[in-house]
N, C-alpha and C positions, 0 to 999 in steps of 0.2 A: 496458556498461561500453566505452568508446572504446579502439579495439585498441592504442595508444601505452600508454596507463595498464592495461593488461594485461602486457604487454611490458617494463614496467620497475613493475613492484611493488615492489621494495625501496625508490626514492623518495619513492613515494608513502607505504608505513610508516611515513618517519623524516618525512613532513611534514606529515600530517593525523593524530590522535592517534586519532578514529575510525574512519577507512578502518583504521589498526592495528588495532585492536582485534577487527575484523571478519577483516582479510585479513592480518595478518602469517603466520599457521599456512601455509607453501607450497602446501598440503592443500586451502585454501578454494578456492572455484570461482570464476573471474569467466571474463564469454562476453560479446561482443559480439552486434552484432545478427545479424551474416549466421549466429553459431554458434545464434542463436534459433527465426532461421528456419528451420536443417535440421531445429532438434528439434521445431519445429511441423509442420513435412511429416512427418516421421516418424512421431510423436505423432497426427496427424489434427487437429492444432488449427489452427484456420482464423484466430481474431485473437487478440492479448496485448495488455494492460496493462503499457507499461515506463515505471518510476517511476527517479526522483532517490532520492538519499537524506539524511539531516541532519550530513554531513561538519562536521566544525571549522573548515575553512577554507573563505569564499565562491570562491574563486580555484576550487579543485578542482571545488564544486558549481556555478560556470558550466559549465568544461571540463563537466560530464556535462548538464548543459541542453542546451548547444550539441547534444552528439552525441546527444544524445534527439532531439530536434527537425529534426537531420539526417537522421536512421534513420526515424522517423517521413514525414519527405518520400519518402523513397526507396523505402519500404515503406505505400503512405497506405490499401491494403485489408489490410494484416494487425496494421501495429503501431499502438498508441495511447499518447498520449505523457502521462505528469505529470509537471512539474519544481517546485520547487522553491527557496527562496533560505535564508541567514542571516538571523534576524528581530534581530539585535543592533541593526539601524538600519533602522528598520520601513518608511520612505523609500522608500532601496535596495531594500529587501526587494521590494516593491510594486511599483518600477516593472522590476522583472527578472521579477514575475508576471507584470507587465500585456504583455512584450516575450512572454515565453513562450506568454500566451493566443495572443496577435496573431498567431503566427508557427506556432499550430497545434494547443498543446497542451489535450486536452481536461480535465483536473483538475489540480490540487496536490499533491503526495506524492514522496514517503513524509516527513510531518511528525514529528520526535521532537521533542515538547515536553518531554522531560526533559533533552534539549542545547541546542536551539533554541527559545527564550528562556533555557530550564534550569526546573527545577520549580518554583522560589520566583517566577518572574515571568511566571505563564500568562496575565496579562492581558495582554501585549504582543503576543501574538497577536488583540486585539479588532481591530484596524486589516482585517488578513488575515481574517477569521472574516465578518465585515461585507463588507468588497469581496466577495469569495466568492461569499455568499449575496446579496446583489443582484443578481449577475450568474448564478444558477443554477449556479454553477460546483463542483464535487467537491472535498473535500478528505479523503486517504486519510492515518491516522495511523499509526505504530507506536505496538504497542501490546506490554506485556510483564505476565507470569506473578506477583502478588506474592507466591507460596512456588513451589517446584521445583527443578530443576532448572539450574545455572546455566549459561549457553554462549556464545560471542562477540556480541556483537551484542546481549544479553537486555534492558540497560537498565534504564530505574526509569519506564514509560509503563504505571504501575500504574489499574488500575479507576478509582482514585482522583481520581489526574490527568486520566484522558479524562474524567470526566464534568465537571471543571472546565474544562477546555477545550469540551465539547458545551454548558457552561449560558453562555457568552459569547454564544452566539446558534444557539439552538435551531431555528432553519428552515432552514440550513445543512445539505444531505447531507455526512456524513460516514461514511467505510467505516474500521472498527474493521479492521489486519490481525490476523493471528491468532488471530483472533476475540473479539479486544478482551481478550485477557488474562483470560480469566472474566469480562468484563462480564455475561454473563447470569443469573448468580449473585445478579445485585442487585437482576433482577425480584421483584415482586410486592411493592413498596415503591411505593404508588403517586403520592409525589412522584420519585421516578425513572423508574417506567413513562411518566410523561408528559412528561419530557425527552427520552426515548430516541426520538419516531416519524421523525426523518429517520436514525435511524443503521443500517447497515449493517455485514455483516460477512463477511472472507474466512478463504480456510480455508489460506494460505500457513503451509507449515512444521507445517501440524497432525501429518500422524505423528508429530513427534519430540516435541509437543508436550501432545497426549489420544489417550485409546480412540474408536474409529469413534461412537460412541455420543454423542460431542458434535454431530456433525450431529442428531441426534433431538432433542437438549436445546436448540439453538439454536433449530429449529423450533417446539419447545413453546415457549419464552420470547417469540419475537420473530413468528413468520410464514416461513413456505418461501420469499415473496418477499424477506425482507432476509438472501438466504444465497448471499454468491457465490464462487466456484470463484479459489483464490489458488493459488499454485506455489513462490512464492520460487526461482523457477527463476533459479542453474543449482544451487541447494541440492539437490532432488532432481530426479528424472524424473518426465514427468505421470504414466507409467501408474502410477506407484503408489498418487497421487491417484484414480487415474480405476477403479482395482483396487477400490479401499477403498470406493471411494460403488457401482459397482455391487455390490458384496457388501452393502450396505445393503439390494438388495430396496424401495428409495423407489418411492413411485407415479410410473409416466412422466413429467408435468407436472410434477412436483416435482425428478426428476432432470435432466428439460431444463430448469428454470431454473436452480437452480446451476451447470449446465455452461453457461452462455451467455444465457439469455431474460430471465432478471433484470438481468444486466449489460447486457444491450443496453438493455430499458424507462432505468435509469438514465441512460446513456451517452447518450439517445435519439440512436441507431445506427439508418436505414434499413434497409429491407430489400438495397437495393442493397448491401449488405457482405456477404450471407450468401454 
């Protein structure tokens, strides 16, 4: 988040309903790019993907996009940016995405299909999925568990909605955050398996949502190469995830893939960025 948003939390709580849902509680954490870099240095993290979110206002979305682009320009070997847009107006949204990609963003996210464009209007994202697929650009989507406990920002991007989004363009590479809200439980149905060949999963907020065996469950369902390390920083400290993964005693190549090599291949990062 830009420093001015962190310093004026109340202003944005009152002007953006989605921001308020997540950050109205003063205890909810906000972090700037400089704070992220400091955390990365402390935890031994080489690179981070930083993302925007599905805010309810286009103006806040653009503010955060601009800050992300500024941040990746300041830290080109440490930060990779994903930007997003409001899709109430597809033409304006695509122009915003085009601007962000031209300025150095590597992907689009976090898309909230339950908020923008709305759960009953998933087809409005078809121009975006086609645009990204044609240019081999990655989309990252928020995901919500169908059951389980409630928490700020959970939303309703449940596996059924994610499947509708994925089916808009099966050639698009999509990363489903938060383990896809349990999407791996849908495997075994041939029609679904055939739809998910370009889908990846990240571990963001995992300790709050699933027991550690979620890693092996998703490996069994989709393959180890489909797992990406996600932190949801600053929600949790990186070491909590790293300790959990280390304690799984996965094969070294699998652990290395989760902690970076899978993302390197997906993002087409060169060896010079090591």
